[in-house]
C-alpha positions as CSV (number, residue, x, y, z in Angstrom):
1,M,9.3,-3.9,-0.4
2,V,10.4,-3.9,3.2
3,V,7.9,-1.2,4.0
4,V,5.1,-3.1,2.3
5,L,5.8,-6.3,4.1
6,G,6.3,-4.6,7.5
7,M,3.0,-2.7,7.1
8,A,1.2,-6.0,6.2
9,V,2.5,-7.7,9.3
10,L,1.6,-4.8,11.5
11,G,-1.9,-4.7,10.0
12,A,-2.3,-8.4,10.5
13,I,-1.3,-8.1,14.2
14,L,-3.6,-5.1,14.7
15,G,-6.5,-6.9,13.0
16,A,-6.1,-10.0,15.1
17,L,-5.9,-7.9,18.3
18,T,-9.0,-6.0,17.2
19,A,-11.0,-9.2,16.7
20,R,-9.8,-10.7,20.0
21,K,-10.8,-7.5,21.8
22,R,-14.3,-7.9,20.3
23,N,-14.4,-11.6,21.4
24,G,-14.3,-13.0,17.9
25,S,-13.9,-16.7,17.0
26,G,-10.9,-18.1,15.2
27,A,-12.4,-17.3,11.8
28,D,-13.0,-13.7,12.9
29,L,-9.4,-13.5,13.9
30,A,-8.2,-14.7,10.5
31,Q,-10.6,-12.5,8.6
32,Y,-9.7,-9.3,10.5
33,A,-6.0,-10.2,10.2
34,A,-6.3,-10.6,6.5
35,G,-8.4,-7.5,6.0
36,Y,-6.2,-5.3,8.0
37,G,-3.1,-6.8,6.5
38,I,-4.2,-6.1,3.0
39,A,-5.3,-2.6,3.9
40,F,-2.0,-1.8,5.6
41,A,0.0,-3.4,2.8
42,L,-1.7,-1.0,0.3
43,V,-0.8,2.0,2.5
44,G,2.7,0.7,2.7
45,L,2.9,0.4,-1.1
46,V,1.8,4.0,-1.5
47,L,4.3,5.2,1.1
48,S,7.0,3.2,-0.6
49,L,6.2,4.7,-4.0
50,I,6.2,8.2,-2.6
51,L,9.6,7.6,-1.0
52,V,11.1,6.2,-4.2
53,R,9.8,9.2,-6.2
54,L,11.2,11.7,-3.7
55,V,14.6,10.1,-3.6
56,S,15.0,9.7,-7.3
């Protein structure tokens, strides 16, 4: 679960930075942060499942 949460936070940060770089408003920052956070959390979930299957 640590991997999933870490990836979600990383995605939210990258999404907010992307929106800020594109001169987005506050709503744009929130939407990009949420979108990137969800996408990165899904990637983290897949990585976590792969790691668990390899260790077991």
